[in-house]
C-alpha positions in Angstrom: -15.6 1.0 12.1 -16.9 4.0 11.1 -18.1 4.9 7.6 -15.6 7.2 5.8 -16.2 10.3 4.3 -15.5 11.1 0.1 -11.6 11.6 0.2 -11.0 11.5 3.2 -7.7 12.2 4.8 -5.7 9.3 6.7 -2.2 8.2 7.1 -0.4 4.5 6.6 0.8 3.1 9.8 3.2 0.0 11.0 3.0 -2.6 13.6 6.7 -2.2 14.1 9.3 -3.0 12.0 12.1 -0.3 10.1 9.2 1.9 9.2 7.3 1.9 12.7 8.1 2.3 16.2 8.8 -0.3 19.2 5.5 0.6 21.0 2.5 -1.2 21.5 -0.9 -1.1 19.4 -2.2 1.2 22.3 0.7 3.5 22.0 0.8 3.4 18.2 -2.7 4.2 17.3 -2.7 6.8 19.7 0.3 8.5 18.0 -1.7 8.2 14.6 -5.0 9.7 16.0 -2.7 12.4 17.4 -2.2 13.9 14.3 -6.0 14.3 13.8 -6.8 11.5 11.4 -9.4 8.9 12.0 -9.0 6.5 9.1 -5.4 4.8 7.6 -3.8 1.9 6.7 -1.9 -0.7 8.4 1.4 -2.0 7.6 2.1 -5.5 8.9 6.2 -5.8 9.1 7.3 -9.4 8.7 8.0 -10.0 12.4 4.9 -9.1 13.7 2.2 -11.1 15.7 -0.6 -11.6 13.9 -2.0 -14.6 15.9 -4.8 -14.2 18.3 -3.2 -12.4 20.6 -1.8 -9.9 18.4 -5.2 -9.4 16.8 -7.0 -8.9 19.7 -4.8 -6.1 21.0 -5.1 -4.4 17.7 -8.6 -4.7 17.6 -8.8 -3.5 21.2 -6.8 -0.5 20.3 -8.4 0.6 17.3 -12.1 0.4 18.5 -11.0 2.2 21.9 -9.5 5.1 19.5 -12.3 5.5 16.5 -10.0 4.9 14.1 -11.1 3.1 11.0 -8.9 0.7 8.9 -9.5 0.9 4.7 -6.4 -1.8 3.9 -4.1 -3.9 6.1 -0.4 -4.0 4.1 1.7 -7.0 3.9 5.2 -6.9 4.0 7.7 -9.7 4.3 10.8 -11.0 6.5 13.8 -10.9 3.8 12.7 -7.7 1.9 14.9 -5.1 1.1 14.7 -1.9 -1.2 18.3 -1.3 -0.7 18.1 -0.6 -4.7 16.6 -1.7 -7.3 18.3 -4.8 -8.2 17.7 -5.7 -4.5 13.7 -5.3 -4.8 13.9 -7.6 -7.8 15.4 -10.3 -5.8 13.9 -9.9 -2.5 10.5 -8.3 -2.9 7.4 -10.3 -2.8 5.8 -13.2 -4.7 8.3 -13.9 -7.6 11.5 -14.5 -5.4 11.2 -18.7 -5.8 12.7 -19.2 -2.6 10.3 -17.6 -0.4 7.2 -17.9 -2.2 5.4 -20.7 -0.4 6.2 -19.3 2.9 5.0 -15.6 1.7 2.0 -17.7 0.2 1.2 -18.6 3.8 1.9 -15.2 5.6 -0.4 -13.4 3.2 -3.4 -16.2 4.7 -2.6 -15.3 8.0 -2.5 -11.3 7.1 -6.1 -12.1 5.6 -7.1 -13.5 8.9 -5.9 -10.9 10.7 -7.3 -8.0 8.9 -10.8 -9.9 9.0 -11.0 -10.1 12.8 -9.5 -5.9 12.4 -12.8 -5.4 10.4 -10.7 -4.0 7.7 -12.2 -4.6 3.8 -8.8 -5.0 2.0 -4.9 -6.3 2.2 -2.6 -5.2 -0.3 0.9 -6.0 -1.1 4.0 -5.3 -3.5 4.1 -8.6 -5.5 7.7 -8.0 -6.9 8.5 -7.0 -10.6 5.8 -8.5 -12.9 7.4 -10.5 -16.1 5.7 -8.8 -18.9 6.6 -12.4 -21.0 3.3 -14.6 -19.7 5.4 -17.9 -20.4 8.2 -17.1 -18.3 7.4 -19.7 -15.9 7.8 -17.4 -13.0 5.0 -15.0 -14.2 2.9 -18.0 -14.1 3.8 -19.4 -10.7 3.0 -15.8 -9.4 0.0 -15.7 -11.3 -1.5 -18.9 -10.2 -0.7 -17.9 -6.9 -2.2 -14.5 -7.1 -5.2 -16.5 -8.2 -5.4 -18.7 -5.1 -4.7 -15.3 -2.2 -7.5 -13.3 -4.3 -9.9 -16.6 -3.8 -9.1 -17.0 0.1 -9.4 -13.2 0.4 -12.9 -13.1 -1.4 -13.8 -15.9 1.4 -13.1 -13.3 4.0 -14.6 -10.8 1.7 -11.9 -8.8 1.4 -10.2 -7.3 -1.9 -6.4 -7.9 -2.7 -4.9 -4.7 -3.9 -1.4 -4.5 -5.9 0.7 -1.7 -4.9 2.2 0.3 -7.8 5.5 1.4 -8.8 7.8 -1.3 -10.1 6.4 -2.2 -13.5 4.8 0.1 -16.1 1.1 0.7 -15.6 0.1 -1.5 -19.1 2.1 -4.4 -17.3 0.0 -4.1 -14.3 -3.2 -4.0 -16.1 -2.5 -6.8 -18.4 -1.4 -9.4 -15.2 -4.9 -8.3 -13.2 -6.9 -9.3 -16.4 -4.9 -12.6 -16.9 -5.5 -13.1 -13.4 -8.9 -13.1 -13.6 -10.2 -12.4 -9.8 -12.9 -9.4 -9.6 -11.8 -8.8 -6.1 -8.2 -7.8 -7.5 -7.6 -4.5 -7.8 -4.6 -1.3 -7.4 -3.4 0.7 -4.4 -2.4 3.5 -6.4 1.5 5.0 -5.3 2.2 8.0 -7.5 5.2 8.3 -6.0 6.6 4.5 -6.5 6.0 5.1 -10.2 8.3 8.1 -10.2 11.1 6.4 -7.6 11.1 3.6 -9.8 11.3 5.5 -13.0 8.5 3.2 -14.3 5.9 5.5 -15.7 4.3 9.0 -15.6 1.5 8.5 -12.8 -1.0 10.8 -13.5 -1.6 9.3 -17.1 -0.8 5.8 -15.2 -4.1 6.5 -13.0 -6.5 6.3 -16.6 -4.5 2.8 -17.3 -5.5 1.2 -14.0 -8.7 3.2 -12.9 -11.3 0.3 -13.0 -9.5 -1.8 -10.9 -8.7 1.5 -8.2 -10.0 0.8 -4.4 -7.0 2.8 -2.6 -4.4 5.2 -2.7 -1.2 6.3 -1.3 -0.5 10.3 -1.5 3.4 10.4 -1.2 5.8 12.2 -3.3 9.3 12.4 -4.4 11.8 12.9 -7.6 13.1 11.0 -10.6 15.9 8.6 -10.8 19.2 10.2 -12.2 20.7 6.8 -13.1 19.3 3.7 -13.9 18.9 1.1 -11.5 19.0 3.3 -8.7 15.8 4.8 -6.7 14.6 8.3 -7.2 14.3 10.6 -3.6 11.0 11.0 -1.8 10.4 14.0 -0.5 7.5 15.5 1.6 4.0 15.9 -0.1 4.1 18.8 -2.5 8.0 19.2 -2.8 8.1 16.5 -5.3 7.5 15.1 -9.2 3.8 14.1 -8.9 2.4 17.1 -8.8 -0.4 16.5 -5.7 -3.0 19.3 -7.1 -3.0 17.5 -10.7 -3.1 14.2 -8.3 -6.3 14.6 -6.8 -7.8 16.4 -9.8 -7.0 13.1 -11.2 -8.3 10.9 -8.7 -11.6 13.0 -8.7 -12.0 12.7 -12.3 -11.7 8.9 -12.6 -14.1 9.2 -10.0 -12.3 7.6 -7.2 -14.0 9.0 -3.6 -11.9 6.5 -1.1 -9.5 7.9 1.4 -6.5 9.6 0.6 -3.8 7.7 2.5 -0.5 9.9 3.3 2.8 7.6 3.3 6.2 9.3 4.4 8.4 6.3 4.6 10.8 8.0 7.4 10.3 7.9 11.1 10.7 10.4 14.1 9.8 13.8 14.7 10.4 14.9 11.1 7.4 12.4 10.0 5.0 13.9 11.9 6.1 17.4 11.1 5.5 16.2 7.2 2.4 14.5 7.9 0.8 17.4 9.5 1.8 19.5 6.9 0.5 16.5 4.1 -2.7 16.6 6.2 -3.1 20.6 5.6 -2.3 20.4 2.1 -4.8 17.6 1.0 -7.5 19.0 3.2 -7.4 22.2 1.0 -7.0 19.6 -2.4 -9.5 18.0 -1.4 -12.1 20.5 -1.3 -11.2 23.0 -4.2 
């Protein structure tokens, strides 16, 4: 895969599922490169084929198109983002009933990412407890140590997606896990959508672990337990000019990966406008 330029603009896309399209890897990759980008993050939905056949198909599609992956993003069967309480019950590694199954799926995703040449994987791990004596906290911490060790054997980082807890809670969890390849995939809109903290200030807290970012926008929640509203880039409360400036200030030089969690023609139009906005900001 080609070496990336500092703050190169890319796009997050999916193997399929509710945020993707039902198409072959070659067709999906063609849609991405048709936007005029040459890097991105690949989201793996819970039903995706990531075995040998899936690996071969995706590797061929990416290589032929010259599309570079900086992250493979894991999602799991049974996850729902309907509202905040549902996220608490279904997302990531916190729900005990699905923890073992998802740990194994993560190992498989790490192998998938290795086959594609991606340097890291990422996921929402769920709401991290602030009580370090909570049995669920201890179980997730220990699971994360095992996953990080597996990823290290594949030469990979594992990045925690921001949003579901304040940045200080995420920082303390990372320090408690104590693995050098445990990093952060920073999503400023998620912090606003969940109401978990001001994203520009949060960047200062997690900057030492920053390995990748999303460029997404949204508005603050109007009531507790309900998400804020995702918006086109530049139309929400993040402040994209301040966000990109802050990324430069803390020394981040990786890709600016656009994430727009809708589908269809409106998504394409919003992404094209977002590319133009970010190209201007990265050069400013």
